[in-house]
mmJSON file of the N, C-alpha and C atoms, coordinates in Angstrom:
{"data_MODEL":{"atom_site":{
"group_PDB":["ATOM","ATOM","ATOM","ATOM","ATOM","ATOM","ATOM","ATOM","ATOM","ATOM","ATOM","ATOM","ATOM","ATOM","ATOM","ATOM","ATOM","ATOM","ATOM","ATOM","ATOM","ATOM","ATOM","ATOM","ATOM","ATOM","ATOM","ATOM","ATOM","ATOM","ATOM","ATOM","ATOM","ATOM","ATOM","ATOM","ATOM","ATOM","ATOM","ATOM","ATOM","ATOM","ATOM","ATOM","ATOM","ATOM","ATOM","ATOM","ATOM","ATOM","ATOM","ATOM","ATOM","ATOM","ATOM","ATOM","ATOM","ATOM","ATOM","ATOM","ATOM","ATOM","ATOM","ATOM","ATOM","ATOM","ATOM","ATOM","ATOM","ATOM","ATOM","ATOM","ATOM","ATOM","ATOM","ATOM","ATOM","ATOM","ATOM","ATOM","ATOM","ATOM","ATOM","ATOM","ATOM","ATOM","ATOM","ATOM","ATOM","ATOM","ATOM","ATOM","ATOM","ATOM","ATOM","ATOM","ATOM","ATOM","ATOM","ATOM","ATOM","ATOM","ATOM","ATOM","ATOM","ATOM","ATOM","ATOM","ATOM","ATOM","ATOM","ATOM","ATOM","ATOM","ATOM","ATOM","ATOM","ATOM","ATOM","ATOM","ATOM","ATOM","ATOM","ATOM","ATOM","ATOM","ATOM","ATOM","ATOM","ATOM","ATOM","ATOM","ATOM","ATOM","ATOM","ATOM","ATOM","ATOM","ATOM","ATOM","ATOM","ATOM","ATOM","ATOM","ATOM","ATOM","ATOM","ATOM","ATOM","ATOM","ATOM","ATOM","ATOM","ATOM","ATOM","ATOM","ATOM","ATOM","ATOM","ATOM","ATOM","ATOM","ATOM","ATOM","ATOM","ATOM","ATOM","ATOM","ATOM","ATOM","ATOM","ATOM","ATOM","ATOM","ATOM","ATOM","ATOM","ATOM","ATOM","ATOM","ATOM","ATOM","ATOM","ATOM","ATOM","ATOM","ATOM","ATOM","ATOM","ATOM","ATOM","ATOM","ATOM","ATOM","ATOM","ATOM","ATOM","ATOM","ATOM","ATOM","ATOM","ATOM","ATOM","ATOM"],
"id":[1,2,3,4,5,6,7,8,9,10,11,12,13,14,15,16,17,18,19,20,21,22,23,24,25,26,27,28,29,30,31,32,33,34,35,36,37,38,39,40,41,42,43,44,45,46,47,48,49,50,51,52,53,54,55,56,57,58,59,60,61,62,63,64,65,66,67,68,69,70,71,72,73,74,75,76,77,78,79,80,81,82,83,84,85,86,87,88,89,90,91,92,93,94,95,96,97,98,99,100,101,102,103,104,105,106,107,108,109,110,111,112,113,114,115,116,117,118,119,120,121,122,123,124,125,126,127,128,129,130,131,132,133,134,135,136,137,138,139,140,141,142,143,144,145,146,147,148,149,150,151,152,153,154,155,156,157,158,159,160,161,162,163,164,165,166,167,168,169,170,171,172,173,174,175,176,177,178,179,180,181,182,183,184,185,186,187,188,189,190,191,192,193,194,195,196,197,198,199,200,201,202,203,204],
"type_symbol":["N","C","C","N","C","C","N","C","C","N","C","C","N","C","C","N","C","C","N","C","C","N","C","C","N","C","C","N","C","C","N","C","C","N","C","C","N","C","C","N","C","C","N","C","C","N","C","C","N","C","C","N","C","C","N","C","C","N","C","C","N","C","C","N","C","C","N","C","C","N","C","C","N","C","C","N","C","C","N","C","C","N","C","C","N","C","C","N","C","C","N","C","C","N","C","C","N","C","C","N","C","C","N","C","C","N","C","C","N","C","C","N","C","C","N","C","C","N","C","C","N","C","C","N","C","C","N","C","C","N","C","C","N","C","C","N","C","C","N","C","C","N","C","C","N","C","C","N","C","C","N","C","C","N","C","C","N","C","C","N","C","C","N","C","C","N","C","C","N","C","C","N","C","C","N","C","C","N","C","C","N","C","C","N","C","C","N","C","C","N","C","C","N","C","C","N","C","C","N","C","C","N","C","C"],
"label_atom_id":["N","CA","C","N","CA","C","N","CA","C","N","CA","C","N","CA","C","N","CA","C","N","CA","C","N","CA","C","N","CA","C","N","CA","C","N","CA","C","N","CA","C","N","CA","C","N","CA","C","N","CA","C","N","CA","C","N","CA","C","N","CA","C","N","CA","C","N","CA","C","N","CA","C","N","CA","C","N","CA","C","N","CA","C","N","CA","C","N","CA","C","N","CA","C","N","CA","C","N","CA","C","N","CA","C","N","CA","C","N","CA","C","N","CA","C","N","CA","C","N","CA","C","N","CA","C","N","CA","C","N","CA","C","N","CA","C","N","CA","C","N","CA","C","N","CA","C","N","CA","C","N","CA","C","N","CA","C","N","CA","C","N","CA","C","N","CA","C","N","CA","C","N","CA","C","N","CA","C","N","CA","C","N","CA","C","N","CA","C","N","CA","C","N","CA","C","N","CA","C","N","CA","C","N","CA","C","N","CA","C","N","CA","C","N","CA","C","N","CA","C","N","CA","C","N","CA","C","N","CA","C","N","CA","C","N","CA","C"],
"label_alt_id":[null,null,null,null,null,null,null,null,null,null,null,null,null,null,null,null,null,null,null,null,null,null,null,null,null,null,null,null,null,null,null,null,null,null,null,null,null,null,null,null,null,null,null,null,null,null,null,null,null,null,null,null,null,null,null,null,null,null,null,null,null,null,null,null,null,null,null,null,null,null,null,null,null,null,null,null,null,null,null,null,null,null,null,null,null,null,null,null,null,null,null,null,null,null,null,null,null,null,null,null,null,null,null,null,null,null,null,null,null,null,null,null,null,null,null,null,null,null,null,null,null,null,null,null,null,null,null,null,null,null,null,null,null,null,null,null,null,null,null,null,null,null,null,null,null,null,null,null,null,null,null,null,null,null,null,null,null,null,null,null,null,null,null,null,null,null,null,null,null,null,null,null,null,null,null,null,null,null,null,null,null,null,null,null,null,null,null,null,null,null,null,null,null,null,null,null,null,null,null,null,null,null,null,null],
"label_comp_id":["MET","MET","MET","VAL","VAL","VAL","MET","MET","MET","ARG","ARG","ARG","GLU","GLU","GLU","GLN","GLN","GLN","ASP","ASP","ASP","LYS","LYS","LYS","HIS","HIS","HIS","PHE","PHE","PHE","LEU","LEU","LEU","TRP","TRP","TRP","SER","SER","SER","LEU","LEU","LEU","PHE","PHE","PHE","VAL","VAL","VAL","ALA","ALA","ALA","LEU","LEU","LEU","SER","SER","SER","VAL","VAL","VAL","ILE","ILE","ILE","LEU","LEU","LEU","VAL","VAL","VAL","TRP","TRP","TRP","LYS","LYS","LYS","GLY","GLY","GLY","ILE","ILE","ILE","TRP","TRP","TRP","GLU","GLU","GLU","GLY","GLY","GLY","MET","MET","MET","TYR","TYR","TYR","GLU","GLU","GLU","LEU","LEU","LEU","LEU","LEU","LEU","GLU","GLU","GLU","TRP","TRP","TRP","ALA","ALA","ALA","GLY","GLY","GLY","LEU","LEU","LEU","PRO","PRO","PRO","GLN","GLN","GLN","LEU","LEU","LEU","ALA","ALA","ALA","ASP","ASP","ASP","PRO","PRO","PRO","PHE","PHE","PHE","VAL","VAL","VAL","PHE","PHE","PHE","LEU","LEU","LEU","PHE","PHE","PHE","ILE","ILE","ILE","GLY","GLY","GLY","PHE","PHE","PHE","ALA","ALA","ALA","MET","MET","MET","LEU","LEU","LEU","THR","THR","THR","PHE","PHE","PHE","SER","SER","SER","GLY","GLY","GLY","ILE","ILE","ILE","ILE","ILE","ILE","PHE","PHE","PHE","LYS","LYS","LYS","GLU","GLU","GLU","PHE","PHE","PHE","ASP","ASP","ASP"],
"label_asym_id":["A","A","A","A","A","A","A","A","A","A","A","A","A","A","A","A","A","A","A","A","A","A","A","A","A","A","A","A","A","A","A","A","A","A","A","A","A","A","A","A","A","A","A","A","A","A","A","A","A","A","A","A","A","A","A","A","A","A","A","A","A","A","A","A","A","A","A","A","A","A","A","A","A","A","A","A","A","A","A","A","A","A","A","A","A","A","A","A","A","A","A","A","A","A","A","A","A","A","A","A","A","A","A","A","A","A","A","A","A","A","A","A","A","A","A","A","A","A","A","A","A","A","A","A","A","A","A","A","A","A","A","A","A","A","A","A","A","A","A","A","A","A","A","A","A","A","A","A","A","A","A","A","A","A","A","A","A","A","A","A","A","A","A","A","A","A","A","A","A","A","A","A","A","A","A","A","A","A","A","A","A","A","A","A","A","A","A","A","A","A","A","A","A","A","A","A","A","A","A","A","A","A","A","A"],
"label_entity_id":["1","1","1","1","1","1","1","1","1","1","1","1","1","1","1","1","1","1","1","1","1","1","1","1","1","1","1","1","1","1","1","1","1","1","1","1","1","1","1","1","1","1","1","1","1","1","1","1","1","1","1","1","1","1","1","1","1","1","1","1","1","1","1","1","1","1","1","1","1","1","1","1","1","1","1","1","1","1","1","1","1","1","1","1","1","1","1","1","1","1","1","1","1","1","1","1","1","1","1","1","1","1","1","1","1","1","1","1","1","1","1","1","1","1","1","1","1","1","1","1","1","1","1","1","1","1","1","1","1","1","1","1","1","1","1","1","1","1","1","1","1","1","1","1","1","1","1","1","1","1","1","1","1","1","1","1","1","1","1","1","1","1","1","1","1","1","1","1","1","1","1","1","1","1","1","1","1","1","1","1","1","1","1","1","1","1","1","1","1","1","1","1","1","1","1","1","1","1","1","1","1","1","1","1"],
"label_seq_id":[1,1,1,2,2,2,3,3,3,4,4,4,5,5,5,6,6,6,7,7,7,8,8,8,9,9,9,10,10,10,11,11,11,12,12,12,13,13,13,14,14,14,15,15,15,16,16,16,17,17,17,18,18,18,19,19,19,20,20,20,21,21,21,22,22,22,23,23,23,24,24,24,25,25,25,26,26,26,27,27,27,28,28,28,29,29,29,30,30,30,31,31,31,32,32,32,33,33,33,34,34,34,35,35,35,36,36,36,37,37,37,38,38,38,39,39,39,40,40,40,41,41,41,42,42,42,43,43,43,44,44,44,45,45,45,46,46,46,47,47,47,48,48,48,49,49,49,50,50,50,51,51,51,52,52,52,53,53,53,54,54,54,55,55,55,56,56,56,57,57,57,58,58,58,59,59,59,60,60,60,61,61,61,62,62,62,63,63,63,64,64,64,65,65,65,66,66,66,67,67,67,68,68,68],
"pdbx_PDB_ins_code":[null,null,null,null,null,null,null,null,null,null,null,null,null,null,null,null,null,null,null,null,null,null,null,null,null,null,null,null,null,null,null,null,null,null,null,null,null,null,null,null,null,null,null,null,null,null,null,null,null,null,null,null,null,null,null,null,null,null,null,null,null,null,null,null,null,null,null,null,null,null,null,null,null,null,null,null,null,null,null,null,null,null,null,null,null,null,null,null,null,null,null,null,null,null,null,null,null,null,null,null,null,null,null,null,null,null,null,null,null,null,null,null,null,null,null,null,null,null,null,null,null,null,null,null,null,null,null,null,null,null,null,null,null,null,null,null,null,null,null,null,null,null,null,null,null,null,null,null,null,null,null,null,null,null,null,null,null,null,null,null,null,null,null,null,null,null,null,null,null,null,null,null,null,null,null,null,null,null,null,null,null,null,null,null,null,null,null,null,null,null,null,null,null,null,null,null,null,null,null,null,null,null,null,null],
"Cartn_x":[0.848,0.0,0.889,0.664,1.44,0.621,1.277,0.579,0.605,-0.507,-0.572,0.245,0.574,1.348,0.559,-0.763,-1.613,-1.561,-1.55,-1.488,-0.158,0.925,2.247,2.304,1.754,1.745,0.933,-0.226,-1.07,-0.362,0.241,0.932,2.14,2.86,4.002,3.519,2.42,1.869,1.409,0.799,0.369,1.565,2.621,3.839,4.458,4.53,5.116,4.256,2.94,2.053,2.196,2.254,2.418,3.774,4.797,6.123,6.126,5.481,5.417,4.662,3.571,2.788,3.616,4.341,5.146,6.307,6.894,7.964,7.414,6.274,5.686,5.301,4.784,4.439,5.689,6.792,8.04,8.541,8.41,8.846,8.015,6.696,5.844,6.082,6.247,6.521,7.846,8.834,10.103,9.946,9.087,8.824,8.178,7.236,6.583,7.596,8.437,9.449,10.436,10.825,11.767,11.172,9.895,9.255,9.094,8.763,8.658,10.023,11.059,12.411,12.88,12.447,12.852,12.072,11.147,10.383,9.144,8.634,7.419,6.347,5.904,4.922,3.575,3.234,1.947,1.926,3.095,3.153,3.201,3.413,3.51,2.14,1.086,-0.268,-0.553,-1.061,-1.335,-2.322,-3.245,-4.222,-3.588,-2.49,-1.758,-1.221,-0.617,-0.089,-1.209,-2.344,-3.486,-3.962,-4.076,-4.497,-3.486,-2.194,-1.159,-1.221,-1.406,-1.501,-2.695,-3.861,-5.043,-4.879,-4.254,-4.014,-3.094,-2.052,-1.131,-1.839,-2.679,-3.426,-4.426,-5.049,-6.019,-5.338,-4.238,-3.544,-2.911,-2.55,-1.95,-3.018,-4.267,-5.35,-5.6,-4.864,-5.025,-6.398,-6.867,-8.178,-9.272,-9.232,-10.293,-10.189,-8.972,-8.785,-9.276,-9.041,-9.441,-10.953,-11.641,-13.074,-13.92,-13.313,-14.057,-14.886],
"Cartn_y":[-1.188,0.0,1.246,2.112,3.337,4.495,5.311,6.464,7.625,8.342,9.538,10.647,11.643,12.782,13.527,13.614,14.267,13.514,12.198,11.397,11.591,11.627,11.858,13.234,14.235,15.592,15.645,14.992,14.967,14.292,13.139,12.417,13.199,13.848,14.66,15.851,16.491,17.61,17.14,15.975,15.412,15.124,14.585,14.297,15.576,16.611,17.876,18.519,18.497,19.079,18.352,17.04,16.264,16.56,16.722,17.041,18.385,19.385,20.713,20.647,19.911,19.772,19.116,18.07,17.379,18.246,19.037,19.945,20.987,21.573,22.562,21.927,20.721,20.012,19.834,19.465,19.309,20.613,21.695,22.999,23.404,23.228,23.626,22.752,21.452,20.577,20.961,21.309,21.773,23.065,23.959,25.215,24.942,24.013,23.678,23.123,22.215,21.62,22.677,23.574,24.627,25.551,25.896,26.771,26.083,24.8,24.073,23.959,23.716,23.611,24.949,26.061,27.393,27.852,27.045,27.403,28.22,28.152,28.883,27.923,26.998,26.006,26.618,27.772,28.393,28.874,29.159,29.563,28.375,27.178,25.982,25.424,26.128,25.706,26.036,25.082,25.362,26.502,26.719,27.791,29.168,29.273,30.543,30.882,29.902,30.137,30.37,29.711,29.94,31.385,31.867,33.242,34.226,33.971,34.856,34.885,33.731,33.665,34.431,34.245,34.981,36.477,36.855,38.275,38.876,38.149,38.641,38.798,37.822,37.919,39.07,39.282,40.363,41.722,41.902,43.188,43.475,42.44,42.664,42.952,42.649,42.922,41.803,40.71,39.616,38.965,38.79,38.145,38.959,40.271,41.124,41.206,41.168,41.237,39.95,38.796,37.511,37.32,37.875,37.642,38.814,39.757,40.885,40.466],
"Cartn_z":[0.0,0.0,0.0,-0.922,-1.055,-0.504,0.328,0.907,-0.073,-0.109,-0.935,-0.293,-1.045,-0.537,0.544,0.388,1.385,2.71,2.659,3.88,4.597,3.819,4.404,5.069,4.408,4.952,6.247,6.252,7.447,8.614,8.369,9.439,9.958,9.066,9.485,10.325,9.935,10.707,12.081,12.137,13.411,14.315,13.737,14.483,15.051,14.235,14.672,15.761,15.597,16.601,17.934,17.906,19.132,19.778,18.967,19.492,20.205,19.606,20.225,21.546,21.581,22.816,23.91,23.576,24.578,25.075,24.19,24.624,25.591,25.271,26.178,27.507,27.467,28.71,29.562,28.94,29.672,30.258,29.495,30.0,31.212,31.135,32.254,33.476,33.271,34.416,35.067,34.256,34.797,35.582,35.09,35.791,37.149,37.197,38.468,39.469,38.991,39.872,40.368,39.49,39.858,40.917,40.757,41.733,43.086,43.071,44.331,45.006,44.216,44.746,45.32,44.706,45.15,46.37,46.847,48.04,47.755,46.538,46.159,45.665,46.513,46.031,45.675,46.23,45.901,44.449,43.875,42.468,41.522,42.05,41.211,40.845,41.165,40.835,39.362,38.589,37.164,36.944,37.879,37.712,37.812,38.545,38.608,37.219,36.546,35.205,34.199,34.372,33.494,33.627,34.86,35.105,34.512,34.722,34.189,32.662,32.037,30.585,30.042,30.662,30.219,30.451,31.552,31.824,30.766,30.398,29.365,28.025,27.663,26.404,26.433,27.597,27.722,27.605,28.319,28.291,26.93,26.206,24.888,23.832,24.117,23.179,22.19,22.294,21.336,21.468,22.683,22.88,22.21,22.404,21.835,20.32,19.779,18.332,17.669,18.3,17.718,17.734,18.726,18.851,18.365,17.681,17.136,15.951],
"occupancy":[1.0,1.0,1.0,1.0,1.0,1.0,1.0,1.0,1.0,1.0,1.0,1.0,1.0,1.0,1.0,1.0,1.0,1.0,1.0,1.0,1.0,1.0,1.0,1.0,1.0,1.0,1.0,1.0,1.0,1.0,1.0,1.0,1.0,1.0,1.0,1.0,1.0,1.0,1.0,1.0,1.0,1.0,1.0,1.0,1.0,1.0,1.0,1.0,1.0,1.0,1.0,1.0,1.0,1.0,1.0,1.0,1.0,1.0,1.0,1.0,1.0,1.0,1.0,1.0,1.0,1.0,1.0,1.0,1.0,1.0,1.0,1.0,1.0,1.0,1.0,1.0,1.0,1.0,1.0,1.0,1.0,1.0,1.0,1.0,1.0,1.0,1.0,1.0,1.0,1.0,1.0,1.0,1.0,1.0,1.0,1.0,1.0,1.0,1.0,1.0,1.0,1.0,1.0,1.0,1.0,1.0,1.0,1.0,1.0,1.0,1.0,1.0,1.0,1.0,1.0,1.0,1.0,1.0,1.0,1.0,1.0,1.0,1.0,1.0,1.0,1.0,1.0,1.0,1.0,1.0,1.0,1.0,1.0,1.0,1.0,1.0,1.0,1.0,1.0,1.0,1.0,1.0,1.0,1.0,1.0,1.0,1.0,1.0,1.0,1.0,1.0,1.0,1.0,1.0,1.0,1.0,1.0,1.0,1.0,1.0,1.0,1.0,1.0,1.0,1.0,1.0,1.0,1.0,1.0,1.0,1.0,1.0,1.0,1.0,1.0,1.0,1.0,1.0,1.0,1.0,1.0,1.0,1.0,1.0,1.0,1.0,1.0,1.0,1.0,1.0,1.0,1.0,1.0,1.0,1.0,1.0,1.0,1.0,1.0,1.0,1.0,1.0,1.0,1.0],
"B_iso_or_equiv":[0.0,0.0,0.0,0.0,0.0,0.0,0.0,0.0,0.0,0.0,0.0,0.0,0.0,0.0,0.0,0.0,0.0,0.0,0.0,0.0,0.0,0.0,0.0,0.0,0.0,0.0,0.0,0.0,0.0,0.0,0.0,0.0,0.0,0.0,0.0,0.0,0.0,0.0,0.0,0.0,0.0,0.0,0.0,0.0,0.0,0.0,0.0,0.0,0.0,0.0,0.0,0.0,0.0,0.0,0.0,0.0,0.0,0.0,0.0,0.0,0.0,0.0,0.0,0.0,0.0,0.0,0.0,0.0,0.0,0.0,0.0,0.0,0.0,0.0,0.0,0.0,0.0,0.0,0.0,0.0,0.0,0.0,0.0,0.0,0.0,0.0,0.0,0.0,0.0,0.0,0.0,0.0,0.0,0.0,0.0,0.0,0.0,0.0,0.0,0.0,0.0,0.0,0.0,0.0,0.0,0.0,0.0,0.0,0.0,0.0,0.0,0.0,0.0,0.0,0.0,0.0,0.0,0.0,0.0,0.0,0.0,0.0,0.0,0.0,0.0,0.0,0.0,0.0,0.0,0.0,0.0,0.0,0.0,0.0,0.0,0.0,0.0,0.0,0.0,0.0,0.0,0.0,0.0,0.0,0.0,0.0,0.0,0.0,0.0,0.0,0.0,0.0,0.0,0.0,0.0,0.0,0.0,0.0,0.0,0.0,0.0,0.0,0.0,0.0,0.0,0.0,0.0,0.0,0.0,0.0,0.0,0.0,0.0,0.0,0.0,0.0,0.0,0.0,0.0,0.0,0.0,0.0,0.0,0.0,0.0,0.0,0.0,0.0,0.0,0.0,0.0,0.0,0.0,0.0,0.0,0.0,0.0,0.0,0.0,0.0,0.0,0.0,0.0,0.0],
"pdbx_formal_charge":[null,null,null,null,null,null,null,null,null,null,null,null,null,null,null,null,null,null,null,null,null,null,null,null,null,null,null,null,null,null,null,null,null,null,null,null,null,null,null,null,null,null,null,null,null,null,null,null,null,null,null,null,null,null,null,null,null,null,null,null,null,null,null,null,null,null,null,null,null,null,null,null,null,null,null,null,null,null,null,null,null,null,null,null,null,null,null,null,null,null,null,null,null,null,null,null,null,null,null,null,null,null,null,null,null,null,null,null,null,null,null,null,null,null,null,null,null,null,null,null,null,null,null,null,null,null,null,null,null,null,null,null,null,null,null,null,null,null,null,null,null,null,null,null,null,null,null,null,null,null,null,null,null,null,null,null,null,null,null,null,null,null,null,null,null,null,null,null,null,null,null,null,null,null,null,null,null,null,null,null,null,null,null,null,null,null,null,null,null,null,null,null,null,null,null,null,null,null,null,null,null,null,null,null],
"auth_seq_id":[1,1,1,2,2,2,3,3,3,4,4,4,5,5,5,6,6,6,7,7,7,8,8,8,9,9,9,10,10,10,11,11,11,12,12,12,13,13,13,14,14,14,15,15,15,16,16,16,17,17,17,18,18,18,19,19,19,20,20,20,21,21,21,22,22,22,23,23,23,24,24,24,25,25,25,26,26,26,27,27,27,28,28,28,29,29,29,30,30,30,31,31,31,32,32,32,33,33,33,34,34,34,35,35,35,36,36,36,37,37,37,38,38,38,39,39,39,40,40,40,41,41,41,42,42,42,43,43,43,44,44,44,45,45,45,46,46,46,47,47,47,48,48,48,49,49,49,50,50,50,51,51,51,52,52,52,53,53,53,54,54,54,55,55,55,56,56,56,57,57,57,58,58,58,59,59,59,60,60,60,61,61,61,62,62,62,63,63,63,64,64,64,65,65,65,66,66,66,67,67,67,68,68,68],
"auth_comp_id":["MET","MET","MET","VAL","VAL","VAL","MET","MET","MET","ARG","ARG","ARG","GLU","GLU","GLU","GLN","GLN","GLN","ASP","ASP","ASP","LYS","LYS","LYS","HIS","HIS","HIS","PHE","PHE","PHE","LEU","LEU","LEU","TRP","TRP","TRP","SER","SER","SER","LEU","LEU","LEU","PHE","PHE","PHE","VAL","VAL","VAL","ALA","ALA","ALA","LEU","LEU","LEU","SER","SER","SER","VAL","VAL","VAL","ILE","ILE","ILE","LEU","LEU","LEU","VAL","VAL","VAL","TRP","TRP","TRP","LYS","LYS","LYS","GLY","GLY","GLY","ILE","ILE","ILE","TRP","TRP","TRP","GLU","GLU","GLU","GLY","GLY","GLY","MET","MET","MET","TYR","TYR","TYR","GLU","GLU","GLU","LEU","LEU","LEU","LEU","LEU","LEU","GLU","GLU","GLU","TRP","TRP","TRP","ALA","ALA","ALA","GLY","GLY","GLY","LEU","LEU","LEU","PRO","PRO","PRO","GLN","GLN","GLN","LEU","LEU","LEU","ALA","ALA","ALA","ASP","ASP","ASP","PRO","PRO","PRO","PHE","PHE","PHE","VAL","VAL","VAL","PHE","PHE","PHE","LEU","LEU","LEU","PHE","PHE","PHE","ILE","ILE","ILE","GLY","GLY","GLY","PHE","PHE","PHE","ALA","ALA","ALA","MET","MET","MET","LEU","LEU","LEU","THR","THR","THR","PHE","PHE","PHE","SER","SER","SER","GLY","GLY","GLY","ILE","ILE","ILE","ILE","ILE","ILE","PHE","PHE","PHE","LYS","LYS","LYS","GLU","GLU","GLU","PHE","PHE","PHE","ASP","ASP","ASP"],
"auth_asym_id":["A","A","A","A","A","A","A","A","A","A","A","A","A","A","A","A","A","A","A","A","A","A","A","A","A","A","A","A","A","A","A","A","A","A","A","A","A","A","A","A","A","A","A","A","A","A","A","A","A","A","A","A","A","A","A","A","A","A","A","A","A","A","A","A","A","A","A","A","A","A","A","A","A","A","A","A","A","A","A","A","A","A","A","A","A","A","A","A","A","A","A","A","A","A","A","A","A","A","A","A","A","A","A","A","A","A","A","A","A","A","A","A","A","A","A","A","A","A","A","A","A","A","A","A","A","A","A","A","A","A","A","A","A","A","A","A","A","A","A","A","A","A","A","A","A","A","A","A","A","A","A","A","A","A","A","A","A","A","A","A","A","A","A","A","A","A","A","A","A","A","A","A","A","A","A","A","A","A","A","A","A","A","A","A","A","A","A","A","A","A","A","A","A","A","A","A","A","A","A","A","A","A","A","A"],
"auth_atom_id":["N","CA","C","N","CA","C","N","CA","C","N","CA","C","N","CA","C","N","CA","C","N","CA","C","N","CA","C","N","CA","C","N","CA","C","N","CA","C","N","CA","C","N","CA","C","N","CA","C","N","CA","C","N","CA","C","N","CA","C","N","CA","C","N","CA","C","N","CA","C","N","CA","C","N","CA","C","N","CA","C","N","CA","C","N","CA","C","N","CA","C","N","CA","C","N","CA","C","N","CA","C","N","CA","C","N","CA","C","N","CA","C","N","CA","C","N","CA","C","N","CA","C","N","CA","C","N","CA","C","N","CA","C","N","CA","C","N","CA","C","N","CA","C","N","CA","C","N","CA","C","N","CA","C","N","CA","C","N","CA","C","N","CA","C","N","CA","C","N","CA","C","N","CA","C","N","CA","C","N","CA","C","N","CA","C","N","CA","C","N","CA","C","N","CA","C","N","CA","C","N","CA","C","N","CA","C","N","CA","C","N","CA","C","N","CA","C","N","CA","C","N","CA","C","N","CA","C","N","CA","C","N","CA","C","N","CA","C"],
"pdbx_PDB_model_num":[1,1,1,1,1,1,1,1,1,1,1,1,1,1,1,1,1,1,1,1,1,1,1,1,1,1,1,1,1,1,1,1,1,1,1,1,1,1,1,1,1,1,1,1,1,1,1,1,1,1,1,1,1,1,1,1,1,1,1,1,1,1,1,1,1,1,1,1,1,1,1,1,1,1,1,1,1,1,1,1,1,1,1,1,1,1,1,1,1,1,1,1,1,1,1,1,1,1,1,1,1,1,1,1,1,1,1,1,1,1,1,1,1,1,1,1,1,1,1,1,1,1,1,1,1,1,1,1,1,1,1,1,1,1,1,1,1,1,1,1,1,1,1,1,1,1,1,1,1,1,1,1,1,1,1,1,1,1,1,1,1,1,1,1,1,1,1,1,1,1,1,1,1,1,1,1,1,1,1,1,1,1,1,1,1,1,1,1,1,1,1,1,1,1,1,1,1,1,1,1,1,1,1,1]
}}}
């Protein structure tokens, strides 16, 4: 069975997307561990980073521009 070029492109895109997700997951887990090690376990909560991320998007205006 020979794969079409579209199938190869789709699978490669899926592979790259999964790789990016796993790298970001590793970065965030490392950030949590670093904050706990530094004695700031209250900042190692994922909801703190979620709030900070939404605040950054709100202040930059990206959220309002995307949903206009």
